C-alpha positions in Angstrom: 73.2 110.7 117.6 72.0 114.4 117.5 75.5 115.8 117.9 76.9 114.2 114.8 74.5 115.0 112.1 77.2 116.5 109.8 78.8 113.1 109.7 75.5 111.4 108.8 75.0 114.0 106.1 78.4 113.3 104.7 77.7 109.6 104.7 74.5 110.2 102.7 76.5 112.3 100.2 79.1 109.5 100.0 76.4 106.9 99.3 74.9 109.1 96.6 78.3 109.6 95.0 78.9 105.9 95.0 75.8 105.5 92.9 77.0 108.3 90.5 74.5 111.0 91.7 75.0 114.4 90.0 75.5 117.8 91.7 75.6 116.6 95.3 75.2 119.5 97.7 75.1 119.4 101.6 73.5 122.4 103.2 73.9 123.3 106.9 70.5 124.5 107.9 71.1 124.7 111.6 69.7 127.9 113.0 67.5 128.6 110.0 65.2 125.6 110.1 63.7 123.3 112.7 63.0 120.5 110.2 66.6 119.2 110.3 70.2 120.2 110.7 71.4 119.3 107.2 69.9 118.7 103.8 71.7 116.5 101.3 70.5 117.3 97.7 71.5 115.4 94.6 70.0 114.2 91.3 69.7 111.1 89.2 69.2 110.7 85.5 66.1 108.5 85.5 63.5 107.1 87.9 65.5 103.9 88.1 68.7 105.8 88.9 66.9 108.0 91.5 65.6 104.9 93.2 69.1 103.2 93.2 70.6 106.3 94.8 67.9 106.5 97.4 68.2 102.8 98.1 72.0 103.0 98.5 71.6 106.0 101.0 69.0 104.1 103.0 71.0 100.8 103.1 74.3 102.4 103.9 72.9 104.5 106.7 71.0 101.6 108.2 74.3 99.6 108.2 75.8 102.6 110.1 73.0 102.3 112.7 71.1 105.4 111.4 67.9 103.9 110.0 65.6 106.1 107.8 62.6 107.1 109.9 60.5 108.1 106.8 60.8 107.9 103.0 58.5 109.6 100.6 58.3 109.7 96.8 60.1 106.4 96.1 57.2 105.0 94.0 57.3 107.8 91.5 61.1 108.2 91.5 61.1 111.9 90.6 61.9 113.3 94.1 62.7 110.9 96.9 63.0 112.3 100.4 64.8 110.2 103.1 64.4 111.5 106.7 67.1 110.5 109.2 65.8 113.0 111.8 68.7 115.5 111.8 69.4 114.9 108.1 67.0 114.9 105.1 68.3 113.5 101.9 66.6 114.7 98.7 67.2 112.7 95.5 65.7 114.6 92.5 65.2 114.3 88.8 66.8 117.3 87.0 63.3 118.7 86.2 62.1 118.5 89.8 65.3 120.0 91.2 65.0 122.9 88.8 61.4 123.4 89.7 61.7 123.3 93.5 65.1 125.0 93.7 65.9 124.0 97.3 69.4 125.5 97.2 67.8 128.9 96.4 65.0 128.5 98.9 67.6 127.7 101.6 70.1 130.3 100.3 71.2 131.4 103.8 72.4 127.9 104.5 76.1 127.1 104.7 77.4 124.7 102.1 79.4 121.8 103.4 82.4 120.6 101.3 81.7 116.9 100.8 85.4 116.2 100.5 86.6 117.9 103.7 83.5 118.2 105.7 84.2 121.9 106.2 81.6 124.6 105.8 82.4 126.8 102.8 82.1 130.6 102.8 78.9 131.9 101.3 78.7 134.2 98.3 79.1 137.4 100.3 82.4 136.1 101.7 81.1 135.6 105.2 82.1 132.4 106.9 79.1 130.2 107.7 81.0 127.6 109.8 79.3 126.9 113.1 
């Protein structure tokens, strides 16, 4: 399913939203990273909430025939990473998200509107849609 990673990323974002994740961001990292095509970044309010968000993402994507190939950090519940090959979902605590600042680290990435699926313009006004 390599050609449809944006759809998988949006499905991850939808699952996170259903579990009331905060500050959901989808980054289009194609062309600037070889690790994945998209990052989904969100946060939970407690370790229990973070685990619930991660569990919902994993379950929903499995039902959609996109099983998680690796999960890390679930036991601690501060930063859970779910790897779906072309999409990596990051579920953070506020403290971990502030510390690692993935959005700033991947500042050249386009941001995908989770409502429309379109890539937003970056801060310089250049379109980042690919």
